[in-house]
C-alpha positions in Angstrom: 127.3 134.8 38.0 126.4 131.4 37.1 129.2 129.9 39.3 127.5 131.8 42.3 124.1 130.3 41.4 125.6 126.8 41.1 127.3 127.2 44.5 124.1 128.5 46.2 122.1 125.6 44.7 124.7 123.0 45.7 123.2 120.9 48.6 126.0 118.2 48.9 127.7 119.9 51.7 124.6 120.3 53.6 123.8 116.6 53.2 127.1 115.6 54.4 126.7 117.7 57.5 123.3 116.2 58.2 124.6 112.7 57.9 127.6 113.6 60.3 125.1 114.9 62.8 122.9 111.7 62.7 126.0 109.5 63.0 127.1 111.7 66.1 123.6 111.3 67.7 123.7 107.3 67.1 127.1 107.3 68.6 126.1 109.3 71.7 123.0 107.1 72.2 125.1 103.8 71.7 127.7 104.9 74.3 125.1 105.8 76.8 123.1 102.5 76.3 126.3 100.4 76.5 127.3 102.4 79.7 124.0 101.7 81.3 124.3 97.9 80.2 127.8 97.8 81.7 126.6 99.0 85.0 123.7 96.5 85.0 125.9 93.6 84.1 128.5 94.8 86.9 125.7 94.8 89.5 124.4 91.4 88.4 127.7 89.7 88.5 128.4 91.4 91.9 125.1 89.9 93.3 125.8 86.5 91.5 129.2 86.3 93.3 127.9 87.1 96.6 125.3 84.5 96.4 128.0 81.8 95.4 130.2 83.1 98.3 127.2 82.6 100.7 126.4 79.0 99.2 130.1 78.0 99.7 130.2 79.3 103.2 126.9 77.4 104.1 128.0 74.2 102.4 131.2 74.1 104.3 130.5 75.0 107.9 
């Protein structure tokens, strides 16, 4: 009977699951942020490349 009481009072498994869920949430947020940042950087470099092409074309008529 004492074994069952000890098993019911043991919170280590619950704590490990909570930490796992927090880590998963942080990972999902980081992936979403990095994805958005990657898209933004891609758009920025595309715009810079277009401006450089325009500048080269205008400099060499």
